[in-house]
Structures are given as structure tokens and as C-alpha cells.
N, C-alpha and C positions, 0 to 999 in steps of 0.2 A: 277860799281855801281851793287849791289846785294839786294835780296828782302829774308826775312823770313817771313813764314807764321805760324800763330799759330792759332787753335781753341778752342772752349769751348761751350758747352751747358749749363752749371751751374754755378753757383757763386763759387761754391766748385772746379771746375776744373779752374777758372780764378786764384782762390787763392791758389791752390795747383801746379801744373803743368799741364798746357795746352796740348792740343795734337798738336803736331808739323807735320804740314803737309808738308813744305818744307823748307830747310834751306840753306841759301846762295846761293839761285839759280840766275844765271846772267841774267841780262836783256838783251835780243836780240833787234835788230832794225828790224822794220816791215818796208815794202815795201816804205811806204809814210814817212819815218823816225820817227815815234813813236817807244817809249819804250815799250816792254812787256815782260810778263813773262806767259808762258801758262801753267795751271796748270791741266788740262785733264790727268786723269791717276793716279794721288795723292789721297790720303786717306781723302778726304774734304767732312767730313758728319756732321758737327757741325752747331750749329745755329749762333755763334758770332765769328768772325774773327779779328786777328790782324797782323796789315801788319808793318814790320821792314825794312825800308830802309838803306843799309848801303853804304858807300863810302872812299875808301881811297885815292882820287882823292881831285881835289881843287874846286869841285862843292858847290856852294853855299846852304846851306840846303833851306833857305827862298826862292830864285828862282826856285828849283825844287819844293818845295810845292806848290808852286803859279802857275803853271803850271800842277800839277798833277791830274788826273782822273782814277778813280777805276771801272773798267766794270765789272760786274759779271753777268752769266747767270746760271740759276736753271732747273737743269735735275732731274726728279723724276723716279725713277725705282720703279717698280712694282713686 
């Protein structure tokens, strides 16, 4: 399973070409079995984000989305 993250701060960016933060990043398994993608170091400076999960396997999308949780932290730079 992979994750693509796109971001935008204005409606024009969403309608035109959103900023690509990361494309097809593989999910890694954390020590307690949770799946994660760590975005530290990527150019994520937008206000709104779109997450696209892709899988070539047999995982059921409804099962995955029922169990999914998105966590984010904000880091302000001065």
C-alpha cells in the first residue's frame, strides 16, 4: 500500500495543480503494528491536504477506511 499527499492553500491551486508533497510513499509498520508514513522533511507548507491511498493487493477499501486514522502535528517556524 502506498500514500500520495497533495497540498493547496487556495481554490485555484486545487483546481489547477496541487503541490505534490510525496508520491507513492510506502507505508511502514510501526512497533505496535500500526501503518504509517512519516512526512518530516517533505515540503508540506500548505493549508489543506489530500491523501490518496493506493493498493495493488487484495485489501478491501471499506475495511481499510473503517480502521484508518490520520494524525498530524503542527510545527511553526519563525
